[in-house]
C-alpha positions in Angstrom: -4.6 -14.9 -3.3 -5.8 -12.4 -5.4 -6.6 -12.3 -9.3 -7.0 -9.4 -11.4 -8.8 -10.3 -14.4 -8.5 -8.6 -18.0 -10.6 -9.4 -20.7 -10.0 -7.8 -24.1 -12.4 -7.7 -26.8 -11.4 -8.5 -30.6 -8.9 -6.4 -32.1 -9.3 -5.7 -35.9 -5.9 -6.8 -36.5 -5.3 -9.6 -34.5 -1.9 -10.6 -35.9 -0.7 -6.9 -35.0 -2.0 -6.8 -31.3 -0.6 -10.8 -30.6 2.7 -9.3 -32.1 2.6 -6.1 -29.3 0.8 -8.0 -26.7 3.2 -11.0 -26.3 6.2 -9.5 -27.8 6.1 -6.0 -25.6 3.1 -5.9 -23.1 3.4 -9.3 -21.6 7.1 -8.9 -20.7 6.3 -5.9 -19.1 3.9 -7.2 -17.1 6.2 -10.1 -16.2 7.8 -7.2 -14.0 5.5 -6.0 -12.1 6.6 -6.2 -8.3 4.4 -9.1 -6.3 3.2 -10.9 -9.2 3.5 -14.5 -8.4 2.0 -15.9 -11.8 -0.1 -14.9 -14.7 -1.6 -16.7 -17.3 -2.9 -15.9 -20.8 -5.6 -17.6 -22.7 -6.6 -17.0 -26.3 -10.4 -17.5 -26.1 -11.3 -19.5 -28.7 -15.2 -19.6 -29.0 -18.5 -20.6 -27.0 -19.5 -24.2 -26.2 -22.0 -23.8 -29.2 -19.1 -22.4 -31.5 -20.0 -18.9 -31.8 -17.5 -16.1 -31.4 -17.0 -15.2 -27.5 -17.3 -12.0 -26.7 -13.6 -11.2 -25.7 -10.4 -12.5 -27.7 -8.1 -13.1 -24.4 -8.4 -13.2 -21.0 -5.3 -12.4 -18.9 -5.2 -13.2 -14.9 -2.6 -11.7 -13.0 -2.4 -13.4 -9.4 -0.9 -11.8 -6.1 -0.4 -13.0 -2.6 -2.9 -10.5 -1.3 -4.9 -7.3 -2.2 -2.2 -5.2 -0.3 0.5 -7.1 -2.6 -1.5 -6.3 -5.4 -2.4 -2.5 -4.7 1.5 -2.1 -4.2 2.7 -3.6 -7.4 -0.1 -1.4 -9.3 1.8 1.5 -7.6 5.1 0.7 -9.1 7.1 2.2 -11.9 6.8 -0.9 -13.3 2.8 -1.0 -13.7 2.6 2.5 -14.8 4.8 1.0 -17.8 2.2 -1.7 -18.3 -0.9 0.6 -18.2 0.8 2.7 -20.1 2.0 0.4 -22.9 -2.1 -0.2 -23.3 -2.8 2.5 -25.4 0.1 1.0 -28.0 -2.1 -2.1 -29.1 -5.4 -1.5 -30.6 -8.5 -3.8 -28.9 -12.2 -2.9 -29.1 -11.7 -2.0 -25.2 -11.1 -3.9 -22.4 -12.7 -5.2 -18.8 -10.7 -5.2 -15.3 -11.9 -6.6 -12.4 -10.6 -8.0 -9.3 -11.7 -11.2 -7.1 -10.0 -13.6 -4.7 -9.1 -17.3 -5.2 -11.5 -19.4 -3.3 -10.1 -22.9 -4.6 
């Protein structure tokens, strides 16, 4: 299994971010071909109570790297990437990993 993780930094307007992210962006993401599951975590802070550097972590899981790449090349995925410009965040970090356990 392959996981694409997207970490979003803190938006200036969390309520507006949440409204668009959960109301528009994630429904688009749900349509991506080959997507096995996705999880969104609203990060509440560090263990010491400090603010975490990220606001939301999204994990998109695919059966294989090939399935992920095929899904990423689809019209549905292009809609997801295009929509990222429609909600404000202080930036995002993306990386891919293999689920080992």
